[in-house]
C-alpha positions in Angstrom: -15.8 -19.5 -3.0 -14.7 -17.9 0.2 -16.4 -14.6 1.3 -13.9 -12.2 2.8 -14.8 -9.9 5.7 -13.2 -6.5 5.0 -14.7 -4.8 8.1 -11.6 -4.9 10.3 -9.5 -3.4 7.5 -12.1 -0.8 6.5 -13.1 0.3 10.0 -9.7 0.3 11.8 -8.8 3.7 13.2 -5.5 3.5 11.4 -4.3 0.9 8.9 -0.7 0.4 7.9 0.0 -1.4 4.6 3.7 -2.1 4.7 5.9 -2.8 1.6 3.1 -2.3 -0.9 4.1 -3.5 -4.3 6.3 -6.4 -3.1 3.5 -8.9 -3.2 2.9 -11.0 -6.3 0.7 -8.8 -8.5 -2.4 -10.7 -9.7 -5.9 -9.5 -10.7 -7.1 -11.0 -7.4 -4.6 -9.1 -5.2 -5.2 -5.8 -7.1 -8.9 -6.1 -6.8 -8.7 -6.7 -3.0 -6.3 -3.8 -2.5 -8.6 -1.5 -4.5 -11.6 -2.5 -2.3 -9.6 -1.7 0.8 -8.2 1.6 -0.5 -11.6 2.8 -1.8 -13.4 1.8 1.3 -10.9 3.6 3.5 -11.0 6.7 1.3 -14.9 6.7 1.3 -14.9 6.3 5.1 -12.2 9.1 5.6 -10.0 6.6 7.5 -6.3 7.3 7.7 -4.0 4.8 6.0 -0.2 4.6 6.0 1.4 3.0 2.9 5.1 2.1 2.7 6.9 1.0 -0.4 10.4 0.7 -1.7 9.4 1.9 -5.2 9.7 5.5 -6.4 6.5 7.2 -7.7 7.2 6.3 -11.4 8.0 2.7 -10.7 5.1 2.4 -8.3 2.6 3.6 -10.9 4.0 1.1 -13.5 3.9 -1.8 -11.0 0.5 -1.1 -9.4 -1.4 0.6 -12.2 -2.8 4.1 -12.4 -6.1 3.3 -10.6 -4.4 2.1 -7.4 -1.5 4.5 -7.6 -3.6 7.6 -8.0 -5.7 6.6 -5.0 -2.7 5.9 -2.9 -0.6 8.9 -4.0 -3.3 11.5 -4.4 -4.1 13.9 -1.5 -1.6 12.3 0.8 1.6 13.4 2.5 4.6 11.8 0.9 7.7 11.2 2.9 11.0 10.1 1.4 13.2 8.2 3.9 16.7 7.8 2.8 19.5 5.9 4.4 21.4 2.6 4.3 19.6 -0.7 4.0 19.5 -1.9 7.7 19.0 -5.5 6.5 22.4 -5.3 4.6 24.0 -3.6 7.6 22.7 -6.3 10.0 23.8 -9.1 7.6 27.4 -7.7 7.3 28.0 -7.5 11.0 
């Protein structure tokens, strides 16, 4: 069994977790994500989360434990606009 070193993720001045929820959801990935989120919350470290899911779908996909930690006491920004990947593809 491989031992993972979370120190760089837990101690970074700012951590950006991009496109959360797009990964294959398994018990292993959810446990690792929870370790990272809890560690950063405990250490009062700022973390930016991006996702393409709305709040309701995000909670259903990620589970209440992770969703409540990510959504609670945070600034939520809704960015709207065209999908730049589709725009780039249609050029």
